[in-house]
N, C-alpha and C positions, 0 to 999 in steps of 0.2 A: 599571765592567768587563763590564757585558754584549758591548757596545760594542767596546768589546780584546780579547776572547775570543769571538766571533765571529769575528771581523776573520779570525783562525789556527785558530778550527775551532768547530764543532756540535757533535763526539761526546763524545768521552773525559772531554777534560778542562773542555770543561761542562756537561758532567753532572755531574764533582768538585768548582767552583764554587758550582750548586742549591746543592748537599749544606750548604757552606757559609756560604749565604745561612740555608739553615735551621739550624745550629747559631749561629752570629752573633745569629739573631732569639730564641730562648731564652735562649740568653746574657743578648741586651738586655733581654729581658722579668722573670728572671729579681734582673741589676742596675735595673729600676722596683720590683720585688718588694721589695727589697730597704732602701728610702727607709721605707718606712713603721716603726710604728710595731708592738711583739711585743706579741701580745692579751695580757693582763693573764686578771686570775680572772675570775670572772661578775658579777653586779651585780644591788642590786636588782632589775633590770626581770625577769632572765632567767638561768638558770643553763646561758647562752649563755656567750663567749665577749665578752669584752671588751676592749678599745683606749684608752691615754689619748694625744690629740693632744696637744699642747706649744701655751698659745699661740702662731697667725700658719701650720702649721705644719700648718690644714687647705687653707693655698692648694698649700702644697708637693705637696701629696694632692694638689688635684685636676690639677697641671701632670699626675702620673701617669696621669691618668684624662687628659686632653686627647694624650696624646704618647702613648698606647695602642689612643687609638680610629683617629688617626695612625696607626699602622703594621697594624690592624684595616683600615682600612677602603682602605688602597694593597696589601695582600698581593693581594685577586681582581686584582690586575693588574699586580705583578710577581709570579704568576705563570700569566699570558695570557701575559705579554713571554715566560718561558721557555719553552714548550708550543711556539708561534709559532715560533721560533731557534732553540731545539732539535734535532741530530736525530730522522729518527721512530723510530727502534730505540726514542730512549728518553720516548718523547710522552710515554707511558700509566704511567711510574714519576713524572710531574712532580705535585708533589698541596701543599703548602698550606697544606689545614684545617684539623692538626691544631696549625702557630702561629697561626693565625689565634683556633682555639676555646682558646688558650694567656691570648692578649692581649685576649680577650672572659673568660676570669673574670679578669682583670689589674679588667678596666673594672668590674666586680661584689664585689671585694674591695675595693680602693678605697674605693669607695661607701660599703658597708660596717662600715667601717672613717671613714670621717664621717662615718655619722649612731650609730654608737655613740662615737664622741668626744664631740658634742655629747649622750649621754645621761649620759653619765661630768660631761660636767660642771654634770649640776642633778640629778642627784643626794643628791648633797649637799644640795639640797631636799627632796629628793621621801623623804631621811630620815628630813627637820629636819616635817615633811608626818606620817607616819608616828607618832613621838614625841606627838602633839600628840597632851593628850586635847580631847577635839570633844563633851566634851559639858559641859566647863565654860570652852569662850571666853572677851577677856574682847575687849572692841571690842577695834581697831587703824587701825584710819581706814578712808580707802577701802582702803588699800592694805596688804598686810599682807607682813612681809616676806620667805619662799613666794616669793611669786609676782613680787618682786621681781624678785633674785635671778633663777626659770627667764626669764625678762625680758631682767635685761642678760645671760646670759648666751648665750640665742635669735639678740639682739640682734647679738653681737661678732662670735656667727658667724655663720651664715648669711651676711649683706651676701655676702664674702667668697668662703664657695663659689658663692653666685651672679654675683658680679661676674668669677671665673674658670671655671667650666665654660658650657658651651652650655645649652640651655631644656633638649635631650632629658635629658640629665642630672643638671639642677638638679630638676630634677622626677619624675623617678626616685628620688633624693637625699630630697627634702622628702616623698613618698608611704610612703614606704621611717620616715622619720623618725617623723612623724604617726601607722604605724600598727605599730607599735611601744608609741610615745604616750599614745595618749590608753588603752588596752586601762589601761594601766599605771596610770591615773588613772585611772578609774574603775575601776579591779580597789584601788587602796588608799581609794576610798572607798567600797566596799561589804561592806572591815575592819574596817570602825569599826561596832563592838556603839550608838552612844547621840551624837549632834549634834545641842544646839543651838541653838536661834534666831541666836543669833554664828557661831556655828559655820558653818552654811547658808547664811547672809549670805555668807562668804571664802568658801566655796566657787561659786557666783557669781557674786561676783566674776571668783573665778579663771577660772570657762565662760565671763563676757562677755569675760574680755583675752584668756581661750585664743581 
């Protein structure tokens, strides 16, 4: 489009094309965001909005991140090409910073949805843990049911994310999940009024597995 247009003019028509690029990029970002699940009510973790990510849907969210990252990283090049080719009278008006910010925020929201989606999957285990009478725990073997459930959900979710995302965004996802998970786990334990020896051993086992 740029080459065809600049063969004819680099003035008003080219500037109109630039504005159309900006509008189309915004529309595209909205279409990507429409692929996200809606926010749900707050969870056991916090009063912040929660997100339920259906099984396998985390892969689609990862593709949104990759697509948004591509747009975000190529926009400066597009801006520079347009600024170089357009008539000097329009040069100072060429700015795609707002569009860059839109895709940057889209990536951040997608990562939030990913780690909140994982939290949503393990929330039943946290609720089960909070309902336990830790002062009257009975031996359950090497691993309790809720620990096994947490492990299963993490093992089913995280490899899918790792296989699609680049290292930078996968690390961001992991860091944010851990930043939410560990304080929530610790607060759950600290809220218990009494923990007997068996309960203490279960907590230790959970810590070791974690």
